[in-house]
C-alpha positions, -999 to +999 in steps of 0.1 A: +346+502-172+326+529-154+352+555-159+353+546-197+316+545-201+317+579-220+336+563-249+305+544-260+288+575-274+320+595-280+338+573-304+308+578-331+305+614-321+343+619-327+337+602-361+311+623-370+333+655-361+361+642-383+338+634-413+322+668-409+354+687-407+377+669-432+357+639-448+357+657-480+395+653-483+396+617-473+394+588-496+360+574-498+372+539-486+387+556-454+355+575-448+334+543-451+358+520-430+361+549-404+324+552-399+317+515-397+345+508-373+337+535-349+303+520-345+318+486-342+341+498-316+311+512-296+294+478-300+325+462-284+326+487-256+289+480-249+296+443-246+324+450-222+301+470-202+276+443-203+301+420-189+307+443-160+269+448-155+265+409-151+292+406-128+290+437-106+254+452-113+245+486-127+269+515-125+269+552-132+294+579-144+290+613-133+314+635-153+307+672-145+278+695-133+268+714-163+235+732-154+229+748-119+203+774-112+187+779-078+175+744-067+179+729-098+210+711-107+218+688-134+252+668-141+264+650-168+255+614-157+255+582-180+239+552-164+246+516-175+217+493-164+199+464-180+179+487-202+209+507-213+227+476-221+200+461-243+196+495-261+233+501-264+238+467-280+209+471-304+217+507-313+255+498-321+247+463-336+220+475-359+237+506-365+269+487-377+249+466-400+232+497-414+267+513-418+279+482-438+250+481-459+254+519-467+288+514-480+275+495-509+241+514-513+258+549-512+288+537-532+280+562-560+271+592-538+290+624-540+284+634-504+295+601-489+313+617-459+282+640-452+261+609-452+283+589-428+288+619-407+252+623-402+247+585-396+275+587-370+259+618-353+227+600-352+243+570-334+259+595-311+227+612-300+210+578-298+235+563-275+233+596-254+196+591-252+198+556-239+227+561-216+213+594-201+212+593-163+197+627-161+164+641-176+183+670-193+207+647-210+178+626-220+162+658-236+195+665-253+197+632-267+162+633-279+165+667-296+197+654-314+180+622-326+153+644-341+177+666-357+197+638-372+163+622-385+156+653-402+189+654-419+191+617-430+155+619-441+162+651-461+197+638-474+188+642-511+174+675-503+175+683-541+146+661-547+111+675-538+097+645-521+130+640-498+128+679-489+092+673-482+095+642-461+124+660-441+100+690-433+073+664-423+096+647-399+108+679-384+071+690-379+062+657-363+093+658-339+084+692-328+051+680-316+068+652-294+093+678-284+065+700-270+050+672-251+085+661-238+091+698-227+058+700-208+067+665-190+101+680-181+088+711-167+062+690-146+090+670-131+113+699-123 
């Protein structure tokens, strides 16, 4: 399972990419099913990874080095331990339920593929955040979750209240980002 750990975040990420690129040309039913099933597939893979964790213990997947400068080196590393297992199951389990609820709630929405694309992108970044085995990947996941929060909160950007709420979320996240960056620099 360690060599397939990357599939847990990649499936919702790939689904988001498809929905952003060609979602407008797909049927509403296909968009809904694809978005929901991608998160369900990640839930299934998380359960398989949990079974391995319980039998063999924590495991890591180092895929490639992606930042190297002087003495600082960072690799794209995913770690599956007890905390990651719980969080992956929560993110994908609750995320799947949110997706299923959204099928009915958003049924009349014109931009269904944009909504589900953003929701799947949020799931991708949240999974990257909880599986991160490296502080830099953790920061990328954190930034992605913040971006997707802004996009989802401001989904109905034509409405002044939604636009204002999106801006507020964006500004509050920037405060957290600054603290995260300071902590990151202290660690490096």
